N, C-alpha and C positions, 0 to 999 in steps of 0.2 A: 733180329735187328739193331744196332747199337742205338743206345741213347740219345735224345737230342742233347747238344754241348749241353752246357750249362751258363744259361743268360743270365742271371741275375737273382729274381724272388722266387727260384721251386716250382711250384704248380703256378700260382699268380703268372709269373712270365714265360710256363708253356702255353697257359690259356691266352693269352696276347698272341701269340705265334702261330699258336692253331686259327685263331680269329683270321690272322691277317693270311694264312696258308689261306683260307676255305675263300676268301675276298679275292685273292689274288692267282686263284686256280687257274684260269683263264691264258693268264702270262705265265705262271711256272711253265705250263706245259708250251708255251708259246719259248720260253727261254732253254728249251734244252735244241742242244747244238751236235750236229754232225760231224763239226772237225774244230780244231782250233781256230778259236775267234781269231777276228784280225786285231790286228793291234789296235787299242782305242787311245792313243795320243797323236797329233797329227805328225809329228816329228820327233826324232830321237838324238840324242849328242852322240856322235859317231865315235865319239875319245872316253867316254863316262865309262865302259866294261875295262878299258884298260887301266883305268886310274882306280882299278880297287886294290883298295887297303885291308885286304883278310887276308888270311897267315901267311907269311913269306915261303916262297916253292911252290906254292899252290900255281898251276897254269889254269889258266883262264879256262870253263868249260867252252868246248866247240858247240854245244847247243846255246851258247848265252845269243842273249839280244841287249841291246844299247838301253841306256836309260834314255827316258823320255824327257821331252823338253814340261818341265812341269811348271807354267805361272804362278805367282804369287793366291795364295786363298784367303778370300778377306777373311780377318778374323783371327788369324793363326802368323805367330813370329817364330823359327829356328833357329838354333846354334847348337855349334857343336863345337867338343875341346878334348885335349887328349889329360883325361884324368891319372894313367900308369896301370891299367887294369892288365895291359900288355907288355912284356919287356921292348919291344920293336915300336918305334917311330909312327904312331898312326893316333887318330881321334877314338874314343872309344867312347864318350858321353856326348847324349842327345838331349835338346831340352826342347821342348813345345812350348810357349806361352799363347793361351787363347782369350780370346773376350771375353769377358763377363756376358754370362746366358747361355754360352757353352753347355750344350747336353751332351752326354754317353752313355754308350751302351756296350759291353763285352761278351767276349767267348774265353774260357778257359778252359786247361787240359784236363782230363779226366784223372791222370794219374795219381795216386794214390797218396803220393809224396810230392805234393804240391810245393811251389818254393814258397818264401815270404812276399815277395811282388805278388805273385798270384793272391797269396791269401789278402792280402789289404787292399787291390782294387773290388777284389770281389768283394770282401766286406762290407764295404763302402760304398757301392754299386750295389749293394741289397737294401742300404740304409734308405728311407724316402721315397720308395719307390721305384729304387733304380737310380739314385743321384742325379739331385736336382743343377749342378751345376760342376765343370771340370774347369781349371782352370792352368793346370801345366800336365806335361807328361815330361818324364825324367825315364832314359832308357840307357842303360848301361851292359857293354859288352864286356867280354873277359872273366866276368863271377857271374855266376848264376844266383848263387845266394838260397842254393835251394839243401833242403837236409842238416837247415845251421840252427835248428831251434829259437830257442829266445834269442842268441843274442843277433839272430839274424834278425828276427823280426824287428828289435830293438832297432840294428841300422839302418832298417826299411822304413821307421817310423821317423826318426832323424833328418833321414832322406827327406823327407815330406815335410818337415817341421822347419827345415833351414830353408827347402823352395818356398815355402807358402810366405814367410817369412819374405821371401824375397819380394814377391811377386802380391800380397797384401793379399790372401784368401784365406780359409781353413787348410790346415792339413789335408781334411776327407777329400778338399778339392784336387789335390795334386794325386795322380793317378803314376805308376811303379812298373816299371818292367825290365828285368835283368838277362842275360845270356851269357855263356860260359861254361865252366869246369862247377861241377857240382859238391859239394862238402865245402866249399870255401865261404866263410863271414866274408860280408860289403864291408871293406874295409870306407863307410861312406866320409869319411876326412880326404879322403882324397874328389870324392864329390865336393864335398864343400870348397875345398878349398879350390875351385874352377869355377864359382859361383859369378863369382866379379866379370870374369873373363864371358861368361857364357851372360850375363844380363846385355852387356857391351857389344855383346855380337849378333844378340837378338834381329834375324831378317826376315822377310818373307819369303826371298829365291833361295834358298837353302835347302829344298828336297834333294838333292843328289850329294848332298853334302852328310844329310843326315842316314841316307841309305847306303851311304862307305861306312860310317861309324858304327853302327847296329850290326855288322858284319862280323862273321866268326872265321867258320871254313867255307864262307862265302867263296867265292873267286867272281860276284861278277855285284854290281848292287842293285837292287828292284823295286821298281815303281812304274807306278800306271797313273795313268787320267782320262779322266771324260765328260764332256760336257751336257748339259742338258736343259730342261726348262723345268718351271713347274709352276702352272695357272700365269703362260707367257714370261716370267721370270728368267732370264739366264741364272744356271748352276753348276758351280762348280765341285768335283770328286777328284780328290790325291791320295794316291796310298805309297807307303812303303812296305818293304815283308825283307824277312832276314828268313835264312832255313836252308840247308844242302845234307846231313844228315838227322838224323834219330825222326824220320818223316815216319807218321803212318797216322789215320785218323784216330780216334776224334778226341779233336783238332788235331790237325798235320803239326807237325812239333815243330814250332815257329814261334815267329812271332808278327807283327800285320799292323798296322797303325794307318786309319781311314779318314782321313778330313772331307770335311762339304762346308759349302758357306751357306746351305739351304738350313733352314728355321724347323725344327723336326723335337716335337715332343719326346722324352726318353724311352717311355713305354713302346711309341710308336716305333723307334729307331733300337730298339735294342728286339723288338718283333722280327723287324724286316732284316737285321743281324743274326739274329735266328734261323730264318728262310733262308737268307744264301749261302752260308754258308755251309749248307749240308751238300751242295752241288758245287761247291767249289775248295774252301780248305778240308773239308771233309771227305773228299774224294781223288784226293793224292795219294799217294806213298812211295818213299822210298826206300825203306830197309825193314819196314813194320815194325821199328822200334818208335815206345811214344815218348816226349819228353815229358820234366817237372817242371816246366816253364810255358808251355805254351798258350801265348795271347793274343787275342785280335781285338780290340779298340777301335771303333766307330766314333767320331767326334762331328756335331752338326754346330756350328759358329752363330747361325743364322743371320749373319750378315751382308744375304746378298740383295738384302732387299726383297723376297721371294715373302707368300701368306706364311703363316705359321700353320705345320701339318699337327694336329691333337688327337688327332682319330684314326685308327688301326682300321685300313680296307678306305680310304678315303682318295676318290678316283686320278684328284690331280696326282697322285704317286706314282701313278704307274713308266713312265715314263722315265724320272729319279730311277725305280725301280730296277729298268732294265740297267742304266745305266752303273750303276751300283754293283750287281750279280756280275757285267763286265771287266770291273776295275778289280773286283773279288779272284775271279775265275782267271785272271789276266796274270795278278798276285801269284795267285795256286800255281799255275803253271810254271811259271819263272821257277818256284821251289826245285820243279822235278827236274828243270833243265838243268840245274845248279847240284841238283843230286852228286854225292862225292862220289867223282872218281866218272858218272855217266858220259854213255856216248850215243846214247838213244834215246828219246823221247817215244813214249808206248802210250798210246790209246787203245782201252780194254772197255770193249760193250760186251755185256750179255744180255740177246734177246730173249725172249721164252720163256722166261721164270715163271714161278709162280706166285709173286708177290714183288713189288718193290725192294722188301728187305731181303729175299731172295739173293733176287739178282746182285743183291748191292756184294752180298757175301758171296757172292760167286765170281764174280769181276775181281773184287780185294785177294780173296786166293789164288787166283791168276797172276796179280801185281804182285803178291810179294814173295810168291814161291822163288827160292835162289834155284831150283832148276830153272826154271823157265827164265830168270832173270840174266845166267851165265849163260845159255845159251843165247838169247838177244845177243851179249855182249861177244860170243863168237862169230853173229853171224848165221847161227847154225839153224834151219830149216827144221826145228824136231819138232814138229807139234804133236806129239804123243806128251811130251810135256802137260800143254795147254789140258789133254785129257784126262791125266793123273791131278789137275788138279783143281780141276771140275766134281771129280770124283771122289775127290775126300774130304768135301767139305758135309755131305749127310742131306746137302740138299736137296730137294726133288729135282730128277735128271732121268730124262728118259730117253736109254741110251740108244736106241733105238733109231732116234730123230734128231739127234748130234750135231751138227754143221760145226764147221771149223773154217774161217777165211782169215789170210793175212790177207788184209789191202784187197785189192781184187782175185788174187790164188783163190782158188776153194781148195780145201785140206784134205775135207772128211764131210760125206754128208750122208742123211740116215745113215749115221752109227757107223758108218765102214770110209775107209779110206775111196775118196774120191776118182772117179774111170777118168777125170779130166786131170787130174794131180801131174805138173811138172816140176820134177824136182830143181832142174836147171834155173828155171824162171822164182821159182819160188827161194831159192839159193840167193838170186839178182837181189829180189827187194829186200832181203834182208840187211844189204849194206845201206839202204837207205838212211839217213840220219832220224828220220821219224817214221813211225811205222803201228796202227792200225790191226787190232786182232778183235776180231767179232767172232760170238760164239753165242749159237743159239741150244739152247739145252732142250725146248721141246715140251716144257710142261705147264708153259702158260702165256701171256700176255704181257708181262713186265718186264722192265727193261732196268738198266743201270750202267753208268760208265766211271772208268775211274782210271786216272793218268800213273803211270810208272813211267824207270827207268833203267835201265839193265843195269848189272851188278858187276863189276870190274876189280882186276888183280889192285888197282888206285883206292877204290875204297877201303881194302884193308889196308893197305898200305898210308892212309892218312889216319884210320882210326889206330893204326898201331902205335903211334909214337903223341897223339891228340893232347896232351898234355903239355909235351916237351918241345 
């Protein structure tokens, strides 16, 4: 079983997560989804996808969804600017400013060569029990500032220092994130030169611009929004994410930033993020590769007027927890929908596994298999490749009870081709843009779901000239 994502304070953070998971176990069970969840925002901007400012020449994914209408979230302002990390004309710098008292939690890549921004955030969220306050978030696209040694770390520190001076806070209260080419030191002077423009442009209604500003090879901006109540008080949750390639758990290789106006203690916030990341961002894969820069940050401004939640397992969190899970899963699905060159959105469910860890490993083996993914791209009903991907894991599998289904069509049952198998119907099903694959391995009662996409020639083209 893959280890839970890093959340800040090592064993202490894990104990908090475990306590919350135990307290909300009935909720976690209820949150298991049989299909793609409904959109969580009431309406979306029809023109948002067409406005994507990603890499020139990339067509918008056929699986794209419009950006949601996200109203202002009390306690946060956002601004974007063009710092010049890209040669072409586009915003590539995004800054969030948070109200005093905003709490923050984060989960990060487990890549052994983490970036300077990841090191910065992890170190400061570790301090004082998870970071007592966050006042700003600075995100740049076009330069990952990863594998850059002391020079990269110094650039990250200078960036935080400059923003802290502007916003009247401590350096440690400024969170950082970067995405782009690995091995290039961040030119922090480009960020500093735009801070006047950023400060003048801060606005509570800039979520779409922020979603566009963090894109790299993304073909559409990704956002999500939900509303719920805490003790009768209305609460909002909004988030943006970026990611298109190099997507694989643990942390799906991406950046994601979620803000709520709820008032939640950082320990509780961290535990909730750790709980839900497992079945959302850690359950999607595009190509099996993990990034150096994966970051998911969750901020709570406390500006909604709802009472403060300071205890893990507080029953008043139940509705909020559901809403947070919906936002995170929605964003995670959008990452897959924008997989580089993707034409199929694929849900893979493994049932009858010996344990949840085994089910997850089996599902991921299917999702990451190049042979399975290319068959999906070719709309080839080659279910034998699923058999291959299951058997190679060395996980417990009862060959004589193995069953495979594509949507409603049964391909195999009791370890053999189904007597009812119909090649024509299966081939017709494979032409759908969304495909469900269900495998029962006959070894127990555990299950897991992973979402992925197909692997097309376009993926090779995009990654063959990524830096050019």
